[in-house]
C-alpha positions as CSV (number, residue, x, y, z in Angstrom):
1,X,-12.7,11.3,-23.7
2,X,-11.6,10.7,-20.9
3,X,-7.5,11.4,-21.3
4,X,-5.6,14.3,-23.4
5,X,-5.5,12.6,-26.6
6,X,-2.8,13.6,-29.0
7,X,-3.7,14.2,-32.2
8,X,-0.7,12.5,-34.0
9,X,-2.8,9.4,-32.5
10,X,-6.0,10.6,-34.0
11,X,-4.5,11.1,-37.2
12,X,-2.4,7.5,-37.3
13,X,-6.0,6.0,-36.1
14,X,-7.8,7.6,-38.4
15,X,-6.0,6.8,-40.9
16,X,-6.6,3.3,-40.6
17,X,-9.6,0.6,-42.0
18,X,-12.5,0.8,-39.6
19,X,-12.3,-2.7,-38.7
20,X,-9.0,-1.8,-37.7
21,X,-8.8,1.5,-36.4
22,X,-12.4,0.3,-34.1
23,X,-9.4,-2.4,-32.5
24,X,-6.6,0.8,-32.2
25,X,-9.5,2.4,-30.3
26,X,-10.5,-0.1,-27.9
27,X,-6.4,-0.4,-27.0
28,X,-6.3,2.9,-26.3
29,X,-9.2,3.3,-23.9
30,X,-8.2,0.5,-22.5
31,X,-4.5,1.5,-21.6
32,X,-5.5,4.7,-20.1
33,X,-8.4,3.0,-18.5
34,X,-5.7,0.9,-16.8
35,X,-4.5,4.3,-15.3
36,X,-5.3,8.1,-15.2
37,X,-1.7,8.8,-15.4
38,X,-0.8,7.4,-18.9
39,X,-0.2,9.6,-21.8
40,X,0.2,8.6,-26.0
41,X,3.0,10.1,-27.8
42,X,4.3,8.9,-30.9
43,X,7.8,6.6,-31.3
44,X,9.6,5.5,-33.8
45,X,8.8,8.1,-37.0
46,X,4.9,6.6,-36.6
47,X,3.8,4.2,-33.8
48,X,2.0,5.1,-31.7
49,X,3.1,4.5,-28.4
50,X,0.8,4.8,-24.5
51,X,3.9,5.3,-21.9
52,X,4.1,5.5,-17.8
53,X,7.3,5.5,-16.7
54,X,8.3,4.2,-19.1
55,X,6.6,2.6,-22.2
56,X,3.5,0.6,-21.6
57,X,2.2,-0.8,-25.6
58,X,2.3,0.2,-29.4
59,X,0.2,-0.2,-32.4
60,X,1.3,-1.2,-35.6
61,X,-1.4,-1.4,-37.6
62,X,-0.4,-3.8,-41.2
63,X,-1.9,-5.0,-43.9
64,X,-4.2,-7.9,-42.7
65,X,-3.8,-7.5,-38.5
66,X,-3.2,-4.9,-36.0
67,X,0.1,-5.6,-33.5
68,X,0.3,-5.0,-30.3
69,X,3.9,-4.6,-28.2
70,X,3.6,-5.0,-24.6
């Protein structure tokens, strides 16, 4: 891991089914690879957000898919 992980984001991802975990971790890595200054947090009660001078993207897992908000 090349970034500072927010344990709340870890908990969100760890609670998902395996296929969603894999997808969310890949998106997480892409967000952090885009710029080393990207940070992560939880907003809107439980949704992971990746931010750098504003929101870059967010994740929201659903029953049969994962939404990525850009």
